[in-house]
C-alpha positions as a LaTeX table, in Angstrom:
\begin{tabular}{lrrr}
\hline
Residue & $x$ (\AA) & $y$ (\AA) & $z$ (\AA) \\
\hline
Met1 & 21.72 & $-35.60$ & 56.19 \\
Lys2 & 18.41 & $-37.18$ & 57.06 \\
Thr3 & 16.23 & $-38.19$ & 54.14 \\
Leu4 & 13.33 & $-35.91$ & 53.45 \\
Lys5 & 10.52 & $-37.89$ & 51.82 \\
Glu6 & 8.42 & $-34.86$ & 50.87 \\
Tyr7 & 11.21 & $-33.67$ & 48.55 \\
Lys8 & 11.36 & $-36.88$ & 46.53 \\
Ile9 & 9.60 & $-36.72$ & 43.17 \\
Pro10 & 8.53 & $-40.11$ & 41.73 \\
Phe11 & 8.84 & $-39.45$ & 38.00 \\
Leu12 & 7.90 & $-42.90$ & 36.68 \\
Gly13 & 4.18 & $-42.33$ & 37.24 \\
Leu14 & 4.13 & $-38.77$ & 35.94 \\
Lys15 & 2.64 & $-37.95$ & 32.55 \\
Thr16 & 4.79 & $-36.25$ & 29.94 \\
Gly17 & 4.36 & $-32.50$ & 30.20 \\
Asp18 & 4.62 & $-29.67$ & 32.71 \\
His19 & 4.13 & $-30.10$ & 36.44 \\
Arg20 & 4.36 & $-27.45$ & 39.15 \\
Leu21 & 5.50 & $-28.19$ & 42.68 \\
Gln22 & 5.71 & $-25.78$ & 45.59 \\
Tyr23 & 7.69 & $-26.00$ & 48.80 \\
Lys24 & 8.15 & $-23.82$ & 51.87 \\
Leu25 & 11.60 & $-23.85$ & 53.45 \\
Asp26 & 12.24 & $-22.75$ & 57.01 \\
Gly27 & 14.82 & $-23.40$ & 59.70 \\
Ser28 & 13.57 & $-26.96$ & 60.31 \\
Phe29 & 14.50 & $-27.93$ & 56.74 \\
Phe30 & 18.09 & $-26.74$ & 57.18 \\
Glu31 & 18.42 & $-28.44$ & 60.60 \\
Lys32 & 18.44 & $-31.74$ & 58.73 \\
Phe33 & 21.75 & $-30.83$ & 57.08 \\
Glu34 & 24.95 & $-31.06$ & 59.07 \\
Phe35 & 26.85 & $-27.94$ & 57.96 \\
Ser36 & 24.10 & $-25.49$ & 57.06 \\
Gln37 & 24.82 & $-21.77$ & 57.37 \\
Ile38 & 21.10 & $-21.05$ & 57.37 \\
Glu39 & 19.26 & $-21.32$ & 60.66 \\
Ser40 & 16.24 & $-19.10$ & 60.18 \\
Cys41 & 14.45 & $-18.35$ & 56.91 \\
Asn42 & 11.16 & $-18.12$ & 55.12 \\
Ile43 & 11.65 & $-19.24$ & 51.52 \\
Asp44 & 8.97 & $-20.11$ & 48.98 \\
Val45 & 10.08 & $-22.47$ & 46.23 \\
Asp46 & 8.33 & $-22.82$ & 42.89 \\
Leu47 & 9.57 & $-25.85$ & 40.97 \\
Asp48 & 8.53 & $-26.16$ & 37.34 \\
Phe49 & 9.08 & $-29.78$ & 36.35 \\
Glu50 & 8.87 & $-30.64$ & 32.66 \\
Lys51 & 8.92 & $-34.34$ & 31.86 \\
Gln52 & 9.89 & $-35.25$ & 28.32 \\
Ala53 & 10.34 & $-38.67$ & 26.73 \\
Ser54 & 14.15 & $-38.68$ & 27.02 \\
Met55 & 14.84 & $-36.14$ & 29.76 \\
Met56 & 13.40 & $-33.87$ & 32.44 \\
Leu57 & 13.88 & $-30.14$ & 32.95 \\
Leu58 & 13.58 & $-28.64$ & 36.41 \\
His59 & 13.42 & $-24.90$ & 36.98 \\
Phe60 & 13.83 & $-23.82$ & 40.62 \\
His61 & 12.77 & $-20.37$ & 41.82 \\
Leu62 & 13.52 & $-19.52$ & 45.45 \\
Lys63 & 12.12 & $-16.30$ & 46.86 \\
Gly64 & 11.88 & $-15.09$ & 50.43 \\
Thr65 & 14.01 & $-13.96$ & 53.33 \\
Leu66 & 16.71 & $-15.43$ & 55.50 \\
Ala67 & 18.46 & $-14.37$ & 58.68 \\
Val68 & 22.20 & $-13.84$ & 58.35 \\
Thr69 & 24.88 & $-12.17$ & 60.43 \\
Cys70 & 25.52 & $-8.52$ & 59.59 \\
Asp71 & 29.06 & $-8.05$ & 58.27 \\
Arg72 & 29.21 & $-4.60$ & 59.87 \\
Cys73 & 28.02 & $-5.18$ & 63.46 \\
Gly74 & 27.65 & $-8.93$ & 63.98 \\
Asp75 & 23.92 & $-8.88$ & 64.81 \\
Asp76 & 21.34 & $-10.80$ & 62.83 \\
Thr77 & 19.76 & $-9.11$ & 59.84 \\
Ile78 & 17.05 & $-10.23$ & 57.44 \\
Gln79 & 18.11 & $-10.41$ & 53.78 \\
Pro80 & 15.74 & $-10.88$ & 50.84 \\
Ile81 & 16.61 & $-13.53$ & 48.26 \\
Asp82 & 15.38 & $-14.17$ & 44.75 \\
Phe83 & 17.26 & $-17.01$ & 43.06 \\
Gln84 & 16.63 & $-19.12$ & 39.96 \\
Gln85 & 18.43 & $-22.23$ & 38.75 \\
Asp86 & 17.81 & $-24.90$ & 36.13 \\
Leu87 & 18.60 & $-28.60$ & 36.39 \\
Ile88 & 18.62 & $-30.98$ & 33.42 \\
Val89 & 17.97 & $-34.64$ & 34.18 \\
Lys90 & 18.97 & $-37.23$ & 31.60 \\
Phe91 & 18.96 & $-41.00$ & 31.63 \\
Gly92 & 22.13 & $-43.07$ & 31.29 \\
Glu93 & 23.85 & $-46.32$ & 32.21 \\
Glu94 & 24.47 & $-45.28$ & 35.83 \\
Thr95 & 23.60 & $-42.42$ & 38.16 \\
Glu96 & 26.06 & $-39.51$ & 38.01 \\
Asp97 & 25.95 & $-36.10$ & 39.61 \\
Gly98 & 29.12 & $-34.64$ & 38.15 \\
Val99 & 28.11 & $-31.38$ & 36.51 \\
Asp100 & 26.30 & $-28.53$ & 38.29 \\
Glu101 & 23.28 & $-28.25$ & 36.01 \\
Leu102 & 23.15 & $-31.88$ & 34.84 \\
Leu103 & 22.03 & $-35.01$ & 36.65 \\
Ile104 & 22.23 & $-38.40$ & 34.96 \\
Leu105 & 19.98 & $-41.12$ & 36.36 \\
Gly106 & 20.62 & $-44.82$ & 35.97 \\
Pro107 & 17.98 & $-47.34$ & 34.82 \\
Arg108 & 17.11 & $-48.36$ & 38.42 \\
Glu109 & 16.16 & $-44.83$ & 39.50 \\
His110 & 12.48 & $-44.00$ & 39.81 \\
Glu111 & 12.52 & $-40.75$ & 41.78 \\
Ile112 & 14.50 & $-37.53$ & 42.16 \\
Asp113 & 15.37 & $-36.18$ & 45.60 \\
Val114 & 15.46 & $-32.38$ & 45.23 \\
Ser115 & 16.26 & $-31.66$ & 48.91 \\
Gln116 & 20.03 & $-31.43$ & 48.32 \\
Tyr117 & 19.46 & $-29.07$ & 45.39 \\
Leu118 & 17.17 & $-26.87$ & 47.51 \\
Tyr119 & 19.82 & $-26.79$ & 50.24 \\
Glu120 & 22.57 & $-25.82$ & 47.79 \\
Tyr121 & 20.51 & $-23.25$ & 45.90 \\
Ala122 & 19.41 & $-21.54$ & 49.13 \\
His123 & 23.06 & $-21.25$ & 50.18 \\
Leu124 & 24.02 & $-19.91$ & 46.75 \\
Ala125 & 21.30 & $-17.27$ & 47.16 \\
Ile126 & 22.92 & $-15.81$ & 50.29 \\
Pro127 & 24.19 & $-12.35$ & 49.33 \\
Ile128 & 27.96 & $-11.85$ & 49.29 \\
Arg129 & 27.72 & $-8.81$ & 51.54 \\
Asn130 & 25.25 & $-8.90$ & 54.40 \\
Val131 & 24.59 & $-5.63$ & 56.19 \\
His132 & 21.57 & $-3.90$ & 57.67 \\
Ala133 & 19.84 & $-1.79$ & 55.03 \\
Asp134 & 20.22 & 1.23 & 57.31 \\
Glu135 & 23.38 & 1.62 & 59.38 \\
Ala136 & 21.20 & 3.00 & 62.21 \\
Asp137 & 19.78 & $-0.53$ & 62.61 \\
Cys138 & 23.25 & $-1.89$ & 63.40 \\
Asn139 & 24.39 & $-2.54$ & 66.96 \\
Gln140 & 25.68 & 0.91 & 67.91 \\
Gln141 & 27.87 & $-0.38$ & 70.76 \\
Thr142 & 29.72 & $-2.63$ & 68.34 \\
Leu143 & 30.15 & 0.19 & 65.84 \\
Met144 & 31.56 & 2.48 & 68.57 \\
Ala145 & 34.00 & $-0.24$ & 69.67 \\
Leu146 & 35.13 & $-0.75$ & 66.08 \\
Glu147 & 35.59 & 3.01 & 65.63 \\
Lys148 & 37.74 & 3.08 & 68.76 \\
Tyr149 & 40.19 & 0.57 & 67.27 \\
Lys150 & 40.07 & 1.89 & 63.71 \\
Thr151 & 43.45 & 2.74 & 62.22 \\
Thr152 & 44.48 & 4.52 & 59.06 \\
Glu153 & 47.82 & 2.77 & 58.77 \\
Thr154 & 48.18 & $-0.44$ & 56.90 \\
Gly155 & 49.73 & $-3.27$ & 58.83 \\
Asp156 & 51.72 & $-4.37$ & 55.80 \\
Thr157 & 54.99 & $-2.40$ & 56.04 \\
Lys158 & 56.92 & $-4.28$ & 53.38 \\
Trp159 & 55.56 & $-1.85$ & 50.75 \\
Ala160 & 55.93 & 1.30 & 52.84 \\
Ser161 & 59.52 & 1.89 & 51.71 \\
Leu162 & 58.42 & 2.07 & 48.06 \\
Lys163 & 56.62 & 5.38 & 48.59 \\
Asp164 & 59.97 & 7.11 & 49.21 \\
Leu165 & 61.56 & 5.89 & 45.98 \\
Ser166 & 62.25 & 8.52 & 43.37 \\
Phe167 & 61.71 & 7.54 & 39.81 \\
Glu168 & 63.86 & 9.05 & 37.11 \\
Ile169 & 63.08 & 8.67 & 33.45 \\
Pro170 & 66.07 & 7.35 & 31.48 \\
Glu171 & 67.55 & 9.87 & 29.02 \\
Glu172 & 66.57 & 7.85 & 25.96 \\
Leu173 & 62.90 & 8.04 & 27.01 \\
Glu174 & 62.76 & 11.71 & 28.03 \\
Asp175 & 61.48 & 12.83 & 24.62 \\
Phe176 & 59.03 & 9.93 & 24.31 \\
Asp177 & 55.40 & 11.08 & 24.37 \\
Leu178 & 53.05 & 8.40 & 25.69 \\
Asp179 & 49.99 & 10.16 & 24.27 \\
Glu180 & 51.41 & 10.34 & 20.78 \\
Glu181 & 49.94 & 7.91 & 18.26 \\
Glu182 & 52.16 & 6.15 & 15.77 \\
\hline
\end{tabular}
């Protein structure tokens, strides 16, 4: 990953209190990261940064759209995102980034680079299922090809023989009523 200077926040010179930062993320931001799944997007980031005497609280709010591959047809589709995440920054003996919502900065640190957090939060905001809002917007040729190869049989035949098993209730349980309360 290339360093992104505009996403570094020098906290030593900041007054105690609330600060608001805004960023715009697009495809050029994600090009700087080696394994990004996001190529095209338009994301507005509001970062509320609260500096206290012994710690800092960062509240990220990402809102916008990103282009992803449709799970149904394979074409690109635009998905809206609205994602919020908090980060607590404390001071310690050495810099540690071990817990998801906690960052510990050592005594030599004087700035926070939020670019990696923006990258991760944008990827966490990608919906689990990505499809066109209307199936009519999907690539119809792909849908027809998929329909052509659609099957109703399951490929897993190891369980198929179980459907022919007959189940007999043992004699000692024949009079047992499952609905009866004790």
